[in-house]
C-alpha positions as CSV (number, residue, x, y, z in Angstrom):
1,M,-24.2,-9.8,5.7
2,E,-22.5,-7.4,3.0
3,E,-21.9,-9.2,0.3
4,G,-22.2,-12.3,2.3
5,F,-19.7,-12.4,5.0
6,P,-21.5,-13.7,8.4
7,G,-22.1,-11.7,11.2
8,N,-22.5,-7.8,12.2
9,L,-19.0,-6.3,11.6
10,D,-18.9,-2.8,13.5
11,V,-15.9,-1.2,12.4
12,T,-14.4,2.6,13.6
13,V,-12.2,4.8,11.7
14,T,-10.6,7.1,13.0
15,Y,-8.7,10.4,10.9
16,T,-6.0,12.4,12.7
17,F,-3.9,15.1,11.4
18,N,-1.2,16.3,14.2
19,D,1.3,18.5,14.2
20,E,4.0,16.7,13.2
21,D,2.7,16.9,9.7
22,E,1.1,13.5,9.9
23,L,-2.5,11.7,8.7
24,K,-2.8,8.9,11.5
25,I,-5.5,6.4,10.5
26,D,-6.8,4.4,13.3
27,Y,-9.2,1.1,12.8
28,K,-11.0,-1.1,15.1
29,A,-13.5,-3.7,14.6
30,T,-15.7,-6.2,16.3
31,T,-17.5,-9.0,14.8
32,D,-20.7,-10.8,16.5
33,K,-19.5,-14.0,14.6
34,T,-16.7,-15.4,13.2
35,T,-15.3,-13.5,9.9
36,I,-12.9,-11.9,7.8
37,V,-11.5,-8.6,7.9
38,N,-8.9,-6.9,6.0
39,L,-9.1,-2.8,5.6
40,T,-7.1,-0.6,4.4
41,S,-7.2,3.1,3.0
42,H,-7.0,3.1,-0.9
43,G,-5.3,6.7,-0.9
44,F,-3.8,7.9,-4.3
45,F,-0.7,10.4,-3.5
46,S,0.9,12.6,-6.2
47,L,3.9,14.9,-4.4
48,S,4.7,16.6,-7.8
49,G,1.6,19.0,-7.2
50,I,-1.4,20.3,-9.2
51,S,-1.3,20.1,-12.7
52,N,-2.9,19.1,-16.0
53,P,-1.8,16.6,-16.5
54,T,-0.6,15.5,-12.9
55,A,3.2,14.5,-13.9
56,T,3.5,10.5,-13.3
57,V,5.6,9.1,-10.5
58,D,8.2,7.9,-12.3
59,N,10.8,10.2,-10.9
60,L,9.8,10.0,-6.8
61,I,12.5,8.0,-4.9
62,C,11.0,5.0,-3.2
63,H,12.2,3.2,-0.3
64,I,10.6,0.0,1.0
65,N,11.3,-1.6,4.2
66,A,10.7,-5.2,2.8
67,D,12.9,-8.1,1.5
68,F,10.2,-10.1,0.0
69,F,6.7,-9.4,-1.7
70,V,4.1,-11.6,-3.1
71,P,3.8,-12.6,-6.5
72,I,0.3,-12.7,-8.4
73,D,-0.6,-14.6,-11.5
74,D,-2.6,-13.1,-14.7
75,T,-5.5,-11.8,-12.9
76,S,-3.8,-10.6,-9.8
77,V,-4.4,-13.4,-7.7
78,P,-1.5,-14.1,-5.5
79,Y,0.3,-17.8,-6.2
80,G,0.6,-18.3,-2.3
81,C,3.9,-17.9,-1.8
82,I,6.5,-15.1,-1.5
83,A,9.6,-14.2,-3.2
84,P,13.2,-12.1,-2.8
85,V,12.9,-8.9,-4.2
86,K,16.9,-8.9,-4.3
87,G,18.0,-9.2,-7.9
88,T,14.2,-7.9,-9.4
89,A,12.7,-5.4,-10.3
90,F,10.5,-4.7,-7.0
91,D,13.8,-4.5,-5.2
92,F,13.5,-0.8,-3.1
93,T,16.4,-2.3,-0.4
94,T,18.1,1.0,-1.5
95,P,16.0,4.2,-2.5
96,T,15.7,3.9,-6.4
97,E,13.1,5.9,-8.6
98,V,9.7,4.1,-9.3
99,G,10.2,4.5,-13.1
100,A,13.8,2.9,-13.6
101,R,12.5,-0.8,-13.7
102,I,8.7,-0.3,-14.1
103,D,8.3,-1.7,-17.8
104,A,11.1,-4.3,-16.6
105,D,11.1,-7.6,-18.8
106,E,9.7,-9.8,-16.0
107,E,6.9,-11.6,-15.4
108,Q,5.4,-10.1,-12.2
109,I,5.7,-6.7,-14.1
110,K,3.5,-8.0,-16.8
111,H,1.0,-9.6,-14.3
112,G,0.8,-6.2,-12.6
113,A,1.0,-3.4,-15.9
114,G,3.5,-1.9,-13.9
115,Y,3.6,-2.2,-9.8
116,D,0.6,-3.7,-8.1
117,H,2.1,-6.0,-5.5
118,C,1.7,-6.6,-1.8
119,Y,5.6,-6.3,-0.3
120,V,6.0,-8.3,2.8
121,L,7.4,-5.7,5.7
122,N,10.1,-6.3,7.6
123,K,9.1,-6.6,10.9
124,K,10.9,-7.6,14.4
125,E,7.4,-8.0,15.9
126,V,3.9,-9.0,14.9
127,G,1.7,-6.0,15.1
128,E,4.4,-3.4,15.9
129,L,3.7,0.2,14.8
130,S,7.2,0.7,12.1
131,Y,8.6,1.9,9.2
132,A,7.1,0.7,6.1
133,A,8.0,3.1,2.8
134,K,9.0,6.6,2.3
135,V,8.9,8.5,-1.3
136,T,10.6,11.9,-2.3
137,E,9.9,14.1,-5.1
138,P,13.3,15.0,-5.8
139,I,12.5,18.8,-7.5
140,S,10.3,19.8,-4.5
141,G,12.0,17.9,-1.9
142,R,8.1,16.8,-0.6
143,T,8.8,13.8,1.1
144,M,6.3,11.0,3.0
145,E,6.8,8.0,5.0
146,V,4.3,5.4,5.6
147,Y,4.7,3.6,9.2
148,T,1.9,1.0,9.7
149,T,1.3,-2.2,12.2
150,E,0.1,-4.0,9.3
151,P,2.6,-7.1,7.8
152,G,2.3,-5.9,4.3
153,V,1.8,-2.9,2.5
154,Q,0.4,-3.1,-1.2
155,V,2.4,-0.8,-3.8
156,Y,-0.1,0.4,-6.6
157,T,1.3,2.7,-9.2
158,S,-2.1,4.0,-10.8
159,N,-1.5,1.8,-13.9
160,W,-5.1,2.1,-15.1
161,H,-5.7,5.9,-14.7
162,S,-7.1,7.1,-17.8
163,G,-6.7,10.9,-17.7
164,F,-9.7,11.7,-15.5
165,A,-10.3,15.0,-14.2
166,G,-10.0,15.9,-10.5
167,A,-10.3,19.0,-8.2
168,H,-8.6,22.4,-9.4
169,G,-8.3,21.3,-12.7
170,A,-5.9,18.5,-12.0
171,T,-6.2,15.2,-14.5
172,F,-4.9,11.8,-13.9
173,P,-3.5,9.8,-16.3
174,K,-1.7,6.5,-16.2
175,R,0.7,6.3,-13.8
176,S,0.1,10.1,-12.3
177,A,0.0,8.5,-8.3
178,I,1.3,5.9,-6.0
179,C,-0.6,4.2,-3.2
180,F,0.6,2.6,0.0
181,E,-2.0,0.4,1.1
182,A,-1.2,-1.4,4.8
183,Q,-2.8,-4.4,4.6
184,H,-3.0,-8.3,5.6
185,F,-1.4,-10.2,1.9
186,P,-4.3,-10.6,-0.7
187,D,-5.9,-13.7,-1.0
188,S,-5.0,-15.1,2.9
189,P,-8.4,-16.7,3.8
190,N,-7.3,-19.2,1.4
191,R,-3.4,-19.0,2.1
192,A,-3.0,-20.5,5.8
193,H,0.5,-19.8,6.0
194,F,-0.2,-16.3,5.2
195,P,-1.0,-14.0,8.6
196,S,-4.6,-14.9,9.7
197,V,-7.1,-12.0,8.2
198,I,-10.0,-14.3,10.6
199,L,-11.6,-12.0,13.5
200,K,-14.2,-14.0,16.2
201,P,-16.5,-12.7,18.6
202,G,-15.1,-11.1,21.4
203,E,-11.8,-10.2,19.8
204,Q,-10.9,-6.7,18.5
205,Y,-9.3,-5.7,14.9
206,S,-6.9,-3.0,15.5
207,Q,-4.6,-1.7,12.8
208,I,-2.9,2.2,12.5
209,T,-1.2,3.3,9.4
210,I,0.4,7.0,9.4
211,Y,1.4,8.9,6.6
212,K,3.8,11.5,7.6
213,F,5.1,14.4,5.2
214,G,8.0,16.5,4.9
215,V,10.3,18.8,2.8
216,E,14.1,17.6,2.0
217,K,15.6,21.2,1.5
């Protein structure tokens, strides 16, 4: 009944680190009444290392396996359509610096104050665990790949960070980290043509998202 959602939702989230340098997040949930479920991990990642201030993500080389994204209004609520990334600041179908177009003179960039949008991932099958995105920090060579069973990934470039303090003396100003939040599309309960986020009694919600780390020489 938290926040007015119906029924009791029983959720288990398992975090696993393995010898392949992967962080695997495995979500499962059941309910005793029909309800809405759209879980994600809001982890912020910086591949530049601990610093004061932490470097921006502008120089990260980013590839996103998505030909479409979900446009939003000036309150960050989706219009209800999907739009092609081609010819826009949202096109990461070829590896591109995050900062190359983050301040482009485009309505959607202005609405998100940068990137804060859901990408519609290219999938061969619904629910398949497949490649979503990759970022590379070119100075250190550190990389992070994202794999998920979800249909979308919200990409957020910490546009509202204010320089707050973190561990080991690090501080985090604007755009000093990036998020890849695997999920169903925002506002799905109000958009019947979006993939459903309805969970019914007797069904099981399940999701797997993997963050795989590496270093390129």
